[in-house]
C-alpha positions in Angstrom: 0.0 0.0 0.0 1.3 3.4 -0.9 0.6 6.4 1.3 -0.8 9.6 -0.2 -1.4 13.0 1.3 -5.1 12.3 1.3 -4.8 8.7 2.7 -1.8 8.5 5.1 -1.0 5.2 6.7 -1.1 4.7 10.4 2.6 5.2 11.0 3.2 7.9 8.5 4.8 11.1 10.0 2.4 13.9 10.8 -0.5 14.7 13.0 -3.8 14.0 11.2 -6.6 15.8 12.9 -9.6 14.6 10.8 -12.1 12.4 12.6 -14.4 12.4 9.6 -14.2 10.4 7.5 -12.9 8.0 10.2 -10.2 5.7 8.9 -10.0 3.4 11.8 -13.4 3.0 13.5 -12.2 0.1 15.6 -10.0 2.4 17.6 -12.9 4.7 18.3 -14.9 1.7 19.4 -12.1 0.8 21.8 -12.3 4.3 23.2 -16.1 4.1 23.7 -15.8 0.7 25.5 -13.1 2.1 27.8 -15.4 5.0 28.8 -18.0 2.4 29.8 -15.4 0.7 32.0 -14.9 3.8 34.2 -14.2 3.2 37.8 -12.7 5.1 40.7 -10.3 4.2 43.5 -12.9 5.2 46.0 -15.0 2.2 45.0 -12.3 -0.2 46.3 -12.4 -1.0 50.0 -9.0 -2.1 51.2 -9.8 -1.8 54.9 -11.1 -5.4 54.9 -7.6 -6.5 54.1 -6.1 -5.2 57.3 -7.1 -8.2 59.4 -5.7 -10.5 56.6 -2.3 -8.8 56.7 -2.0 -9.9 60.3 -2.8 -13.4 59.4 0.0 -13.7 56.7 3.0 -15.8 57.3 6.4 -14.1 57.1 6.9 -15.6 53.6 3.5 -14.3 52.5 4.2 -10.8 53.9 7.4 -10.8 51.9 5.5 -11.7 48.8 2.9 -8.9 49.3 5.6 -6.4 50.2 7.5 -7.1 46.9 4.3 -7.1 45.0 3.2 -3.6 46.2 6.7 -2.4 45.6 6.5 -3.3 41.9 3.0 -1.8 41.7 4.3 1.4 43.1 6.1 2.4 39.9 5.0 -0.1 37.2 2.1 1.8 35.7 4.0 5.1 35.9 6.6 3.5 33.6 3.9 2.5 31.2 2.4 6.0 31.2 5.8 7.6 30.5 6.1 5.5 27.3 2.6 6.5 26.3 3.5 10.2 26.6 7.0 10.0 25.3 6.7 7.6 22.4 3.3 6.2 21.4 1.0 9.2 21.2 3.1 11.2 18.8 3.7 8.3 16.3 0.2 6.7 15.9 -1.2 9.0 13.2 -4.9 8.7 13.7 -7.0 11.0 15.9 -9.4 8.1 16.9 -6.3 6.2 18.1 -5.1 9.2 20.0 -8.5 9.4 21.7 -7.9 5.9 23.0 -4.4 6.7 24.1 -5.6 9.7 26.0 -8.1 7.5 27.8 -5.4 5.0 28.5 -3.3 7.6 30.1 -6.2 8.5 32.4 -6.6 4.9 33.3 -2.9 4.6 34.1 -3.3 7.6 36.4 -6.2 5.8 38.2 -4.0 2.7 38.6 -1.2 4.8 40.1 -3.7 6.3 42.6 -5.0 2.8 43.4 -1.4 1.6 44.1 -0.8 4.7 46.2 -3.8 3.9 48.3 -2.6 0.3 48.5 0.7 1.3 49.9 -0.8 3.8 52.4 -3.1 1.0 53.6 -0.6 -1.9 53.6 2.5 -0.1 54.6 1.8 2.6 57.2 5.4 3.1 58.1 6.7 6.1 56.1 10.3 4.7 55.8 9.0 1.4 54.4 6.8 3.3 52.0 9.8 5.3 50.8 11.7 2.1 50.2 8.8 0.7 48.2 8.7 3.8 45.9 12.5 3.4 45.5 12.3 -0.2 44.6 13.7 0.3 41.1 16.9 1.4 42.8 17.2 -0.9 45.8 15.4 -4.2 44.9 17.4 -6.1 42.3 14.5 -8.1 40.9 12.4 -5.0 40.4 15.4 -3.0 39.1 16.0 -5.6 36.4 12.4 -5.3 35.2 12.6 -1.5 35.2 15.9 -1.5 33.3 14.2 -3.7 30.7 11.3 -1.2 30.4 13.6 1.8 30.3 15.7 0.3 27.5 12.7 0.1 25.3 11.5 3.6 26.2 14.9 4.9 25.3 14.9 2.9 22.0 12.8 5.7 20.5 14.5 8.6 22.2 15.0 11.5 19.8 12.9 9.8 17.1 10.6 12.6 16.0 9.1 10.9 12.9 8.9 7.3 11.7 10.5 8.2 8.3 12.2 4.9 7.5 11.4 1.2 7.7 14.0 0.9 10.4 12.2 3.7 12.4 8.8 1.9 12.1 10.3 -1.4 13.1 11.7 0.2 16.2 8.3 1.7 17.0 6.6 -1.7 16.5 9.2 -3.4 18.8 8.6 -0.7 21.5 4.8 -1.2 21.2 5.1 -5.0 21.3 7.3 -4.8 24.3 4.9 -2.7 26.3 1.8 -4.7 25.2 3.1 -8.3 25.3 5.9 -8.1 27.8 5.1 -5.4 30.3 1.3 -5.2 30.4 0.8 -8.7 29.0 3.4 -10.6 31.1 4.8 -8.5 34.0 1.4 -7.4 35.2 -0.3 -10.7 34.4 2.3 -12.4 36.6 1.5 -9.9 39.4 -2.3 -10.6 38.9 -1.6 -14.3 39.4 -0.1 -13.7 42.9 -3.1 -11.6 43.8 -5.6 -14.3 42.7 -3.6 -17.0 44.5 -4.0 -15.1 47.7 -7.7 -14.6 47.0 -8.1 -18.3 46.4 -7.0 -18.7 50.0 -9.5 -16.2 51.2 -7.0 -13.4 51.7 -6.9 -9.8 50.6 -10.2 -9.6 48.9 -10.0 -5.8 48.7 -6.8 -6.1 46.7 -8.4 -8.6 44.4 -11.4 -6.4 43.9 -9.3 -3.5 42.8 -7.2 -5.8 40.7 -10.3 -6.9 38.8 -10.7 -3.4 37.5 -7.0 -2.9 36.8 -7.0 -6.3 34.9 -9.9 -5.2 32.7 -8.1 -2.0 31.8 -4.8 -3.8 31.1 -6.6 -6.3 28.9 -8.1 -3.5 26.9 -4.8 -1.7 26.7 -3.2 -4.8 25.3 -6.0 -5.4 22.8 -5.7 -1.9 21.5 -2.0 -2.2 21.1 -2.4 -5.5 19.2 -5.0 -3.7 17.0 -2.4 -1.0 16.1 0.2 -3.7 15.3 -2.3 -5.6 13.1 -3.2 -2.4 11.2 0.4 -1.4 10.7 1.2 -5.0 9.6 -1.7 -5.0 7.1 -0.7 -1.6 5.6 3.1 -2.3 5.5 3.6 -6.1 5.5 7.3 -5.9 4.9 7.8 -4.4 8.4 6.9 -7.7 10.0 9.7 -9.7 8.6 11.7 -12.6 9.9 14.2 -10.4 11.7 11.4 -8.6 13.6 9.9 -11.9 14.6 13.2 -13.1 15.8 13.6 -9.9 17.8 10.2 -10.4 19.4 11.0 -14.0 20.4 14.2 -12.8 22.1 12.3 -10.0 23.8 9.7 -12.4 25.2 12.4 -14.8 26.4 14.2 -12.0 28.2 10.9 -10.8 29.7 10.2 -14.3 31.0 13.7 -14.4 32.6 13.1 -11.0 34.2 9.8 -12.1 35.7 11.1 -15.5 36.8 13.8 -13.6 38.8 11.1 -11.6 40.4 9.3 -14.8 41.2 12.4 -16.2 42.8 12.5 -13.1 45.0 8.8 -13.3 45.9 8.7 -17.0 46.6 12.2 -17.4 47.9 11.1 -17.8 51.5 8.6 -20.6 50.6 4.9 -19.9 50.0 2.8 -23.1 50.4 0.7 -23.8 47.3 2.8 -21.6 45.0 6.0 -23.1 43.6 8.7 -21.4 41.6 8.5 -24.1 39.0 4.8 -23.5 38.7 5.2 -19.8 38.3 7.9 -20.3 35.6 5.6 -22.6 33.7 2.7 -20.0 34.0 4.9 -17.2 32.7 6.0 -19.4 29.8 2.4 -20.2 29.0 1.5 -16.5 29.0 4.5 -15.7 26.8 3.4 -18.3 24.2 0.0 -16.8 24.2 1.4 -13.4 23.4 3.4 -14.9 20.6 0.3 -16.6 19.2 -1.5 -13.2 19.2 1.3 -12.0 16.9 1.3 -15.0 14.7 4.7 -16.2 15.9 5.4 -19.8 16.9 5.6 -20.6 20.6 8.9 -20.7 22.5 8.0 -23.0 25.4 4.9 -25.1 24.9 4.1 -24.8 28.6 0.6 -25.3 30.0 -1.1 -23.2 32.6 -0.4 -25.1 35.9 -2.5 -22.9 38.1 -5.9 -24.4 38.8 -6.7 -21.6 41.2 -6.8 -19.3 38.2 -9.8 -21.3 36.9 -11.6 -20.5 40.1 -11.6 -16.8 39.3 -14.3 -17.2 36.6 -11.6 -16.6 34.0 -12.2 -17.7 30.4 -10.1 -17.4 27.3 -9.6 -13.9 25.8 -10.6 -14.9 22.3 -14.3 -14.0 22.9 -13.8 -11.2 25.4 -13.7 -8.3 23.0 -16.5 -9.7 20.8 -18.9 -9.6 23.8 -21.3 -6.8 24.5 -19.8 -4.4 27.0 -22.8 -4.6 29.3 -20.8 -7.0 31.4 -18.5 -4.2 32.5 -20.5 -1.0 32.5 -19.9 1.9 34.9 -21.1 1.2 38.5 -21.2 -2.5 38.2 -21.9 -4.1 41.6 -21.8 -7.6 42.9 -19.6 -10.4 41.5 -18.0 -9.8 38.2 -17.3 -12.2 35.4 -14.5 -11.3 33.0 -12.4 -13.1 30.4 -8.6 -13.1 30.3 -5.7 -14.5 28.3 -4.1 -16.2 31.3 
């Protein structure tokens, strides 16, 4: 496909401002669905978790402490990449509407994690250490360095003028969709739902339900952008890029497995390091499948407790009517996930 001034392609340089005629209505539909998923931090009651915190074993307290330390900065890193790299290069106003909404959602997540820290970690010194986790906790620092390397990969790139520039952009987007939102956060969600399966920290799990829905939609939008760019410029998605993606996912799994070693190193009954590694490999293979790339591991999901969360396959999630996740939903919530 050849771009013209009248019909630019999605990654063409520029700042198209025309919403009519709309070139990519799917992106606008994503934006409208996200609005219907609006929630506020005030809806999440964490106070019921306080008694559970006293019931945790030392190993479980260590797990929770490391988990909230990761949460303290994880979504801020994602938001930074949105602002610094993604918004300026996706040249469709309907897509930028969604990215604007995503930035709002990342801010809500940051507020949720702030409340989480204030509730779970009342000591100011311990809270400060949690916020500084990217400097003083090696397993979290490694994940942060992985993220920062891909943020910096587009530093100074004002336009996607060449094939190499566009490949670099796609790798950045794939990293944040498949590795960070689609693997790092999904690993974190697994710990939360493991604790809930034991009747612990239901407030945390309730808030995580909302975060999970947002992250699933962020990931779906990013894969939509990748699919559109791939359809418009098939030569971008060549064997070299696929090999880069496989190496990227393998590194992400290793990063998250090191984090698992940290969280589970004191021994948490019912949650093994081998099981967590297999789960991460399973999720990584799912991300590769979404990109049409052969799997790396062939691992199955070992966590039966995930099935207890009323979790189904992602394949039908975004084809369903959004009435299952409207504003002000109350009671139990059923949602689909690519676990």
